[in-house]
N, C-alpha and C positions, 0 to 999 in steps of 0.2 A: 672596198670595205663594205661589209654587209650592215644592215640596220641593227642586227643583233650585236655585232662587234662594237658598233658606235654606241649602242645603249650601255654595254658593259664598260666601255671606256668612260662614258659620261658618269656612270655610277661611281667608278673608281676615282674619277676626277673630283667629284663632289666630296667623297670621303677624304681624299688627300687635302683638299682645300680646307675642310673643317679641322683636320688635324693640324694643318699649318697655322690656322687662326688660334687654336688651342695652345700650341707651342709658343706663339707670339705672346699670348696672355701670361703663360707660365714664366717666360723669360722676363717679361716686364715686372711681374710680381717678385721674382727672384732678385732683380736689380734693386728693388726698393726694400728688400728685407734688411734687417740690421747687420747681419753677418752672412752675405751671400756665399754659397758654396760654388767656388769658381770652377771646379772640375765639372760639377753638374751643369752649370751655366754653359760651359764650353760644349758639353755633349748635346745639350738641347739646341744650341745654335748650329752644330754640325748636322743634327737630324733635320732641322728646319731647312738648311741649305739643300740637303739631299731631297727633301720633299719638293722644294721649289724646282729643282732640276727635273724631277719626275713629272710634276705638274706641267712644266713647259713642254716636255716630250709628248705627253698625252694631248695637250692642246694642239700641238703640231700635227698629230695623227688625226685628230677630229677635223681640223680646218682643211678644207679642200685646197689643193694647189691651183692657183689661178695664174695662167700665163697672160701677162699684160702686154 
């Protein structure tokens, strides 16, 4: 993996982590609303899980494989 590829992955990772935090805050706010929209809540949680999977994939790509 080149330094350029790693830089691009790092930038994407930072963007996805920020979006994940934003979704977490939105889900929390929706939970505390008087009449939460359950369908919207479900969609936000599904998107958050997809982001978590993508974040884990990128972190695996960035982290070098070390044979112990």
